[in-house]
KETI-243378 format. One record per atom (N, C-alpha, C): x, y, z; residue in three letters; chain; residue number from 0. Coordinates in steps of 0.1 Angstrom, whole numbers, plus 5000, padded with zeros to 4 digits. Layout:
// KETI-243378
X,Y,Z,type,mol,seq
X,Y,Z,ALA,A,NUM
...
END
This chain:
// KETI-243378
X,Y,Z,type,mol,seq
5501,4790,4951,UNK,A,0
5505,4802,4947,UNK,A,0
5500,4812,4957,UNK,A,0
5508,4823,4961,UNK,A,1
5504,4831,4971,UNK,A,1
5498,4845,4965,UNK,A,1
5489,4850,4969,UNK,A,2
5484,4863,4965,UNK,A,2
5493,4874,4969,UNK,A,2
5494,4884,4958,UNK,A,3
5500,4895,4963,UNK,A,3
5495,4904,4974,UNK,A,3
5503,4910,4982,UNK,A,4
5496,4918,4992,UNK,A,4
5487,4928,4988,UNK,A,4
5487,4934,4976,UNK,A,5
5478,4944,4972,UNK,A,5
5462,4935,4969,UNK,A,5
5465,4924,4964,UNK,A,6
5452,4917,4960,UNK,A,6
5446,4912,4974,UNK,A,6
5452,4910,4984,UNK,A,7
5448,4906,4997,UNK,A,7
5441,4918,5003,UNK,A,7
5446,4929,5001,UNK,A,8
5441,4942,5007,UNK,A,8
5427,4943,5001,UNK,A,8
5429,4943,4986,UNK,A,9
5417,4946,4980,UNK,A,9
5405,4935,4980,UNK,A,9
5409,4923,4982,UNK,A,10
5397,4912,4987,UNK,A,10
5392,4914,5000,UNK,A,10
5401,4920,5011,UNK,A,11
5396,4922,5025,UNK,A,11
5387,4933,5024,UNK,A,11
5390,4944,5015,UNK,A,12
5381,4955,5015,UNK,A,12
5369,4952,5007,UNK,A,12
5367,4944,4997,UNK,A,13
5357,4940,4989,UNK,A,13
5348,4932,4999,UNK,A,13
5352,4921,5006,UNK,A,14
5345,4916,5016,UNK,A,14
5339,4923,5028,UNK,A,14
5346,4932,5033,UNK,A,15
5342,4942,5042,UNK,A,15
5330,4951,5039,UNK,A,15
5332,4955,5024,UNK,A,16
5321,4962,5021,UNK,A,16
5309,4954,5017,UNK,A,16
5309,4941,5012,UNK,A,17
5297,4934,5011,UNK,A,17
5291,4931,5025,UNK,A,17
5300,4928,5033,UNK,A,18
5294,4925,5047,UNK,A,18
5286,4934,5055,UNK,A,18
5293,4946,5054,UNK,A,19
5289,4959,5062,UNK,A,19
5274,4963,5053,UNK,A,19
5274,4961,5041,UNK,A,20
5262,4965,5032,UNK,A,20
5251,4956,5035,UNK,A,20
5253,4943,5033,UNK,A,21
5242,4934,5037,UNK,A,21
5239,4934,5051,UNK,A,21
5245,4939,5062,UNK,A,22
5244,4939,5076,UNK,A,22
5235,4952,5078,UNK,A,22
5234,4960,5067,UNK,A,23
5229,4973,5070,UNK,A,23
5237,4985,5077,UNK,A,23
5247,4981,5079,UNK,A,24
5257,4990,5088,UNK,A,24
5260,5002,5078,UNK,A,24
5262,5002,5066,UNK,A,25
5262,5013,5058,UNK,A,25
5252,5013,5047,UNK,A,25
5245,5024,5043,UNK,A,26
5237,5023,5034,UNK,A,26
5241,5025,5020,UNK,A,26
5247,5016,5015,UNK,A,27
5254,5017,5000,UNK,A,27
5244,5008,4991,UNK,A,27
5238,5015,4982,UNK,A,28
5228,5009,4973,UNK,A,28
5234,5011,4959,UNK,A,28
5239,5002,4953,UNK,A,29
5241,5002,4939,UNK,A,29
5239,4989,4933,UNK,A,29
5227,4991,4927,UNK,A,30
5221,4978,4921,UNK,A,30
5212,4980,4909,UNK,A,30
5209,4969,4904,UNK,A,31
5195,4968,4893,UNK,A,31
5188,4957,4898,UNK,A,31
5175,4963,4896,UNK,A,32
5165,4953,4901,UNK,A,32
5153,4950,4890,UNK,A,32
5148,4939,4890,UNK,A,33
5137,4937,4882,UNK,A,33
5126,4929,4889,UNK,A,33
5114,4932,4886,UNK,A,34
5104,4927,4897,UNK,A,34
5090,4924,4888,UNK,A,34
5085,4914,4895,UNK,A,35
5071,4911,4888,UNK,A,35
5062,4908,4900,UNK,A,35
5051,4915,4899,UNK,A,36
5039,4916,4910,UNK,A,36
5027,4909,4905,UNK,A,36
5021,4901,4913,UNK,A,37
5008,4897,4909,UNK,A,37
4999,4899,4922,UNK,A,37
4989,4905,4919,UNK,A,38
4978,4909,4929,UNK,A,38
4966,4903,4928,UNK,A,38
4960,4896,4937,UNK,A,39
4947,4891,4937,UNK,A,39
4936,4897,4944,UNK,A,39
4925,4902,4941,UNK,A,40
4919,4910,4950,UNK,A,40
4905,4903,4954,UNK,A,40
4900,4907,4965,UNK,A,41
4889,4901,4970,UNK,A,41
4881,4912,4978,UNK,A,41
4874,4921,4970,UNK,A,42
4867,4933,4976,UNK,A,42
4854,4927,4981,UNK,A,42
4850,4935,4990,UNK,A,43
4834,4933,4992,UNK,A,43
4828,4945,5000,UNK,A,43
4817,4949,4998,UNK,A,44
4811,4961,5002,UNK,A,44
4796,4959,5006,UNK,A,44
4791,4967,5015,UNK,A,45
4779,4966,5018,UNK,A,45
4772,4981,5023,UNK,A,45
4759,4982,5022,UNK,A,46
4755,4995,5026,UNK,A,46
4741,4994,5032,UNK,A,46
4738,5003,5041,UNK,A,47
4725,5006,5047,UNK,A,47
4721,5020,5044,UNK,A,47
4708,5022,5038,UNK,A,48
4704,5036,5032,UNK,A,48
4692,5038,5042,UNK,A,48
4691,5052,5047,UNK,A,49
4683,5058,5054,UNK,A,49
4677,5072,5047,UNK,A,49
4666,5076,5047,UNK,A,50
4662,5088,5041,UNK,A,50
4656,5099,5051,UNK,A,50
4660,5110,5051,UNK,A,51
4659,5121,5059,UNK,A,51
4653,5131,5051,UNK,A,51
4643,5137,5056,UNK,A,52
4637,5150,5048,UNK,A,52
4648,5161,5048,UNK,A,52
4646,5171,5039,UNK,A,53
4657,5181,5039,UNK,A,53
4656,5189,5053,UNK,A,53
4646,5190,5060,UNK,A,54
4644,5197,5071,UNK,A,54
4651,5191,5082,UNK,A,54
4655,5178,5082,UNK,A,55
4662,5172,5091,UNK,A,55
4676,5174,5091,UNK,A,55
4681,5178,5082,UNK,A,56
4697,5182,5078,UNK,A,56
4701,5195,5084,UNK,A,56
4706,5196,5095,UNK,A,57
4710,5210,5100,UNK,A,57
4724,5214,5099,UNK,A,57
4732,5205,5091,UNK,A,58
4746,5208,5089,UNK,A,58
4749,5212,5076,UNK,A,58
4759,5217,5073,UNK,A,59
4766,5221,5059,UNK,A,59
4772,5207,5056,UNK,A,59
4770,5202,5044,UNK,A,60
4776,5190,5040,UNK,A,60
4786,5191,5028,UNK,A,60
4798,5186,5032,UNK,A,61
4808,5187,5021,UNK,A,61
4807,5174,5012,UNK,A,61
4806,5177,4999,UNK,A,62
4804,5168,4988,UNK,A,62
4818,5161,4984,UNK,A,62
4814,5151,4978,UNK,A,63
4825,5142,4973,UNK,A,63
4820,5128,4971,UNK,A,63
4828,5119,4964,UNK,A,64
4825,5107,4961,UNK,A,64
4833,5096,4964,UNK,A,64
4830,5083,4963,UNK,A,65
4839,5072,4968,UNK,A,65
4853,5074,4964,UNK,A,65
4855,5080,4950,UNK,A,66
4870,5080,4947,UNK,A,66
4874,5092,4952,UNK,A,66
4870,5099,4960,UNK,A,67
4878,5112,4967,UNK,A,67
4879,5107,4982,UNK,A,67
4878,5093,4986,UNK,A,68
4880,5088,5000,UNK,A,68
4896,5089,5001,UNK,A,68
4900,5091,5013,UNK,A,69
4915,5089,5015,UNK,A,69
4918,5074,5016,UNK,A,69
4931,5070,5011,UNK,A,70
4936,5057,5010,UNK,A,70
4948,5057,5018,UNK,A,70
4949,5049,5028,UNK,A,71
4961,5047,5035,UNK,A,71
4967,5033,5035,UNK,A,71
4979,5030,5031,UNK,A,72
4984,5017,5028,UNK,A,72
4995,5017,5042,UNK,A,72
4995,5006,5050,UNK,A,73
5002,5004,5061,UNK,A,73
5011,4990,5060,UNK,A,73
5021,4990,5066,UNK,A,74
5029,4978,5067,UNK,A,74
5040,4978,5079,UNK,A,74
5039,4970,5090,UNK,A,75
5045,4970,5100,UNK,A,75
5045,4982,5108,UNK,A,75
5035,4990,5108,UNK,A,76
5033,5001,5117,UNK,A,76
5037,5016,5108,UNK,A,76
5043,5012,5096,UNK,A,77
5048,5024,5087,UNK,A,77
5037,5027,5078,UNK,A,77
5036,5040,5076,UNK,A,78
5026,5043,5062,UNK,A,78
5034,5044,5050,UNK,A,78
5030,5035,5041,UNK,A,79
5038,5034,5028,UNK,A,79
5032,5044,5017,UNK,A,79
5020,5044,5016,UNK,A,80
5013,5051,5006,UNK,A,80
5001,5059,5014,UNK,A,80
4999,5072,5009,UNK,A,81
4988,5079,5014,UNK,A,81
4981,5088,5006,UNK,A,81
4969,5088,5001,UNK,A,82
4961,5096,4993,UNK,A,82
4951,5105,5003,UNK,A,82
4952,5118,5000,UNK,A,83
4945,5129,5008,UNK,A,83
4930,5125,5001,UNK,A,83
4920,5127,5009,UNK,A,84
4908,5128,5005,UNK,A,84
4897,5133,5017,UNK,A,84
4885,5131,5015,UNK,A,85
4875,5136,5024,UNK,A,85
4869,5125,5030,UNK,A,85
4867,5125,5044,UNK,A,86
4860,5114,5052,UNK,A,86
4869,5106,5057,UNK,A,86
4863,5093,5060,UNK,A,87
4871,5083,5068,UNK,A,87
4882,5075,5058,UNK,A,87
4892,5071,5061,UNK,A,88
4902,5066,5052,UNK,A,88
4898,5049,5051,UNK,A,88
4901,5046,5037,UNK,A,89
4901,5032,5034,UNK,A,89
4916,5028,5038,UNK,A,89
4915,5018,5048,UNK,A,90
4930,5014,5053,UNK,A,90
4933,5001,5049,UNK,A,90
4943,4999,5040,UNK,A,91
4949,4986,5036,UNK,A,91
4960,4983,5043,UNK,A,91
4961,4971,5049,UNK,A,92
4974,4967,5058,UNK,A,92
4980,4955,5050,UNK,A,92
4993,4957,5050,UNK,A,93
5001,4944,5043,UNK,A,93
5005,4935,5057,UNK,A,93
5001,4923,5056,UNK,A,94
5005,4915,5066,UNK,A,94
5011,4902,5062,UNK,A,94
5017,4893,5070,UNK,A,95
5022,4881,5068,UNK,A,95
5031,4881,5054,UNK,A,95
5041,4890,5053,UNK,A,96
5051,4892,5042,UNK,A,96
5061,4881,5044,UNK,A,96
5061,4872,5034,UNK,A,97
5073,4861,5035,UNK,A,97
5081,4862,5023,UNK,A,97
5094,4864,5025,UNK,A,98
5103,4863,5013,UNK,A,98
5113,4850,5012,UNK,A,98
5119,4849,5002,UNK,A,99
5131,4840,5003,UNK,A,99
5145,4845,4996,UNK,A,99
5157,4842,5000,UNK,A,100
5166,4845,4994,UNK,A,100
5172,4858,4991,UNK,A,100
5167,4867,5004,UNK,A,101
5172,4881,5003,UNK,A,101
5185,4882,5010,UNK,A,101
5190,4872,5016,UNK,A,102
5202,4872,5023,UNK,A,102
5214,4870,5015,UNK,A,102
5213,4865,5002,UNK,A,103
5224,4863,4994,UNK,A,103
5231,4877,4989,UNK,A,103
5245,4877,4992,UNK,A,104
5251,4889,4988,UNK,A,104
5251,4890,4972,UNK,A,104
5252,4902,4968,UNK,A,105
5251,4907,4952,UNK,A,105
5244,4900,4944,UNK,A,105
5235,4890,4947,UNK,A,106
5226,4884,4938,UNK,A,106
5214,4878,4944,UNK,A,106
5202,4885,4943,UNK,A,107
5192,4882,4952,UNK,A,107
5179,4877,4945,UNK,A,107
5177,4864,4940,UNK,A,108
5167,4862,4934,UNK,A,108
5155,4856,4944,UNK,A,108
5145,4864,4945,UNK,A,109
5136,4861,4956,UNK,A,109
5124,4860,4950,UNK,A,109
5115,4853,4958,UNK,A,110
5100,4853,4958,UNK,A,110
5094,4858,4970,UNK,A,110
5082,4861,4970,UNK,A,111
5076,4868,4981,UNK,A,111
5060,4864,4981,UNK,A,111
5053,4864,4992,UNK,A,112
5039,4864,4993,UNK,A,112
5035,4872,5005,UNK,A,112
5022,4878,5006,UNK,A,113
5018,4887,5015,UNK,A,113
5002,4887,5015,UNK,A,113
4995,4889,5029,UNK,A,114
4982,4891,5026,UNK,A,114
4980,4906,5030,UNK,A,114
4969,4912,5023,UNK,A,115
4964,4925,5026,UNK,A,115
4951,4925,5031,UNK,A,115
4950,4931,5042,UNK,A,116
4935,4932,5047,UNK,A,116
4931,4948,5045,UNK,A,116
4919,4951,5043,UNK,A,117
4913,4964,5040,UNK,A,117
4900,4967,5048,UNK,A,117
4898,4978,5054,UNK,A,118
4888,4981,5060,UNK,A,118
4883,4998,5058,UNK,A,118
4870,4999,5056,UNK,A,119
4863,5012,5055,UNK,A,119
4850,5011,5061,UNK,A,119
4848,5022,5069,UNK,A,120
4833,5021,5075,UNK,A,120
4830,5037,5074,UNK,A,120
4821,5041,5068,UNK,A,121
4819,5056,5065,UNK,A,121
4804,5057,5062,UNK,A,121
4800,5071,5060,UNK,A,122
4787,5075,5055,UNK,A,122
4788,5083,5043,UNK,A,122
4779,5081,5033,UNK,A,123
4777,5090,5023,UNK,A,123
4763,5094,5020,UNK,A,123
4760,5105,5012,UNK,A,124
4747,5110,5011,UNK,A,124
4746,5112,4997,UNK,A,124
4730,5111,4994,UNK,A,125
4726,5114,4981,UNK,A,125
4715,5122,4982,UNK,A,125
4713,5133,4974,UNK,A,126
4702,5141,4973,UNK,A,126
4695,5140,4962,UNK,A,126
4681,5139,4962,UNK,A,127
4674,5136,4949,UNK,A,127
4664,5149,4947,UNK,A,127
4667,5160,4954,UNK,A,128
4659,5170,4953,UNK,A,128
4647,5173,4964,UNK,A,128
4645,5164,4970,UNK,A,129
4635,5162,4981,UNK,A,129
4642,5159,4995,UNK,A,129
4647,5147,4993,UNK,A,130
4651,5140,5004,UNK,A,130
4666,5138,5003,UNK,A,130
4673,5138,5015,UNK,A,131
4688,5132,5016,UNK,A,131
4686,5118,5019,UNK,A,131
4694,5108,5012,UNK,A,132
4697,5096,5015,UNK,A,132
4711,5093,5020,UNK,A,132
4709,5090,5033,UNK,A,133
4725,5085,5039,UNK,A,133
4728,5071,5037,UNK,A,133
4738,5069,5033,UNK,A,134
4742,5056,5030,UNK,A,134
4754,5053,5039,UNK,A,134
4753,5043,5047,UNK,A,135
4764,5040,5056,UNK,A,135
4771,5028,5050,UNK,A,135
4782,5028,5046,UNK,A,136
4790,5018,5039,UNK,A,136
4801,5013,5047,UNK,A,136
4804,4998,5042,UNK,A,137
4814,4990,5050,UNK,A,137
4824,4985,5035,UNK,A,137
4835,4987,5036,UNK,A,138
4842,4980,5025,UNK,A,138
4853,4972,5032,UNK,A,138
4854,4960,5028,UNK,A,139
4864,4950,5034,UNK,A,139
4869,4942,5025,UNK,A,139
4879,4935,5027,UNK,A,140
4886,4924,5016,UNK,A,140
4897,4919,5021,UNK,A,140
4901,4906,5016,UNK,A,141
4912,4900,5018,UNK,A,141
4919,4897,5006,UNK,A,141
4932,4901,5006,UNK,A,142
4938,4903,4990,UNK,A,142
4951,4894,4993,UNK,A,142
4956,4890,4980,UNK,A,143
4969,4882,4982,UNK,A,143
4979,4887,4972,UNK,A,143
4991,4890,4975,UNK,A,144
5001,4895,4967,UNK,A,144
5013,4884,4966,UNK,A,144
5018,4882,4954,UNK,A,145
5027,4874,4952,UNK,A,145
5036,4879,4942,UNK,A,145
5049,4875,4941,UNK,A,146
5057,4880,4930,UNK,A,146
5073,4876,4931,UNK,A,146
5080,4879,4922,UNK,A,147
5094,4877,4920,UNK,A,147
5101,4890,4920,UNK,A,147
5115,4891,4925,UNK,A,148
5123,4902,4924,UNK,A,148
5137,4897,4922,UNK,A,148
5146,4904,4914,UNK,A,149
5158,4899,4912,UNK,A,149
5167,4913,4913,UNK,A,149
5174,4912,4923,UNK,A,150
5186,4923,4926,UNK,A,150
5198,4920,4925,UNK,A,150
5204,4925,4915,UNK,A,151
5219,4924,4913,UNK,A,151
5226,4936,4917,UNK,A,151
5238,4934,4925,UNK,A,152
5243,4945,4931,UNK,A,152
5243,4946,4946,UNK,A,152
5249,4956,4949,UNK,A,153
5249,4961,4965,UNK,A,153
5234,4965,4969,UNK,A,153
5229,4958,4977,UNK,A,154
5215,4962,4983,UNK,A,154
5213,4956,4995,UNK,A,154
5212,4963,5007,UNK,A,155
5210,4955,5020,UNK,A,155
5197,4947,5021,UNK,A,155
5197,4940,5029,UNK,A,156
5184,4931,5032,UNK,A,156
5173,4941,5035,UNK,A,156
5174,4952,5044,UNK,A,157
5164,4961,5046,UNK,A,157
5160,4968,5035,UNK,A,157
5169,4972,5025,UNK,A,158
5164,4979,5013,UNK,A,158
5157,4970,5003,UNK,A,158
5161,4957,5003,UNK,A,159
5154,4949,4995,UNK,A,159
5140,4945,5001,UNK,A,159
5137,4944,5012,UNK,A,160
5124,4942,5019,UNK,A,160
5115,4957,5016,UNK,A,160
5122,4966,5017,UNK,A,161
5115,4980,5014,UNK,A,161
5110,4980,5000,UNK,A,161
5118,4976,4990,UNK,A,162
5114,4976,4977,UNK,A,162
5103,4967,4975,UNK,A,162
5103,4955,4980,UNK,A,163
5090,4944,4979,UNK,A,163
5077,4952,4984,UNK,A,163
5079,4957,4999,UNK,A,164
5068,4964,5003,UNK,A,164
5062,4975,4995,UNK,A,164
5071,4983,4989,UNK,A,165
5067,4994,4980,UNK,A,165
5060,4988,4968,UNK,A,165
5063,4977,4963,UNK,A,166
5058,4971,4951,UNK,A,166
5044,4967,4955,UNK,A,166
5044,4961,4966,UNK,A,167
5028,4955,4969,UNK,A,167
5022,4967,4971,UNK,A,167
5025,4977,4979,UNK,A,168
5017,4990,4982,UNK,A,168
5011,4997,4969,UNK,A,168
5021,4996,4961,UNK,A,169
5016,5004,4948,UNK,A,169
5004,4996,4942,UNK,A,169
5006,4981,4940,UNK,A,170
4996,4973,4936,UNK,A,170
4984,4973,4943,UNK,A,170
4985,4974,4957,UNK,A,171
4969,4973,4963,UNK,A,171
4965,4987,4961,UNK,A,171
4973,4998,4962,UNK,A,172
4968,5012,4962,UNK,A,172
4960,5014,4949,UNK,A,172
4966,5010,4936,UNK,A,173
4960,5011,4924,UNK,A,173
4948,5005,4923,UNK,A,173
4946,4991,4930,UNK,A,174
4935,4984,4929,UNK,A,174
4924,4991,4938,UNK,A,174
4928,4996,4948,UNK,A,175
4918,5004,4958,UNK,A,175
4911,5014,4949,UNK,A,175
4920,5023,4944,UNK,A,176
4915,5035,4934,UNK,A,176
4905,5029,4924,UNK,A,176
4908,5019,4918,UNK,A,177
4899,5015,4907,UNK,A,177
4887,5010,4913,UNK,A,177
4888,5002,4924,UNK,A,178
4875,4996,4931,UNK,A,178
4866,5009,4936,UNK,A,178
4873,5020,4940,UNK,A,179
4863,5030,4945,UNK,A,179
4858,5037,4933,UNK,A,179
4863,5039,4922,UNK,A,180
4860,5044,4912,UNK,A,180
4846,5038,4906,UNK,A,180
4849,5023,4907,UNK,A,181
4838,5015,4903,UNK,A,181
4825,5015,4912,UNK,A,181
4828,5018,4924,UNK,A,182
4816,5021,4934,UNK,A,182
4809,5034,4931,UNK,A,182
4817,5044,4927,UNK,A,183
4811,5058,4925,UNK,A,183
4806,5060,4912,UNK,A,183
4793,5060,4911,UNK,A,184
4786,5062,4899,UNK,A,184
4782,5079,4896,UNK,A,184
4787,5085,4904,UNK,A,185
4787,5101,4902,UNK,A,185
4775,5106,4909,UNK,A,185
4766,5096,4917,UNK,A,186
4755,5102,4924,UNK,A,186
4757,5101,4939,UNK,A,186
4767,5098,4945,UNK,A,187
4768,5098,4958,UNK,A,187
4778,5107,4961,UNK,A,187
4775,5115,4975,UNK,A,188
4784,5124,4979,UNK,A,188
4788,5118,4993,UNK,A,188
4799,5124,4995,UNK,A,189
4804,5118,5011,UNK,A,189
4798,5128,5021,UNK,A,189
4793,5121,5032,UNK,A,190
4787,5128,5043,UNK,A,190
4798,5135,5053,UNK,A,190
4797,5148,5054,UNK,A,191
4807,5153,5065,UNK,A,191
4803,5167,5069,UNK,A,191
4811,5172,5077,UNK,A,192
4807,5186,5082,UNK,A,192
4816,5198,5076,UNK,A,192
4814,5209,5074,UNK,A,193
4822,5217,5070,UNK,A,193
4822,5228,5082,UNK,A,193
4834,5231,5088,UNK,A,194
4836,5240,5099,UNK,A,194
4833,5255,5094,UNK,A,194
4826,5262,5102,UNK,A,195
4826,5276,5100,UNK,A,195
4832,5284,5111,UNK,A,195
END
């Protein structure tokens, strides 16, 4: 049985839309997605404390705590999430992202894994009424993200990867905020300069 000419034209247009969307030639995104992310954290921190008398401090110090540190989440050279703050940034870098089955048109049941490295090196201060304690801190860690995503509809491979990266970025960003709050017991202040 032969297909009518209108059915052939419709089928050709339908295939062309799928191919151009999947190839990323057109940014047509019409889909529903469901995802499940699992994040395993491995935080570690260390610090060295030095005491200075108040007369040795000749700068105006800006206050803040661990929870006010800037947080920066990177992947493939792109900034995915950033929180403003005071001092050096806690940098979280998503590496080794591996995915499956994102090339299937219209139906993408994919799993993924990624490693996240973090780094912070900065200085905090604490004042006890007599002396300033300078606390040089290092925060590091290796974390693992795994998960599943199901995308039904028109979504390019590039857009699908972007959704996975943002899901991982949000998980690691929230974990970093929780960890910084747990380090900050309200007695530490960020060491920095106020420009006049």
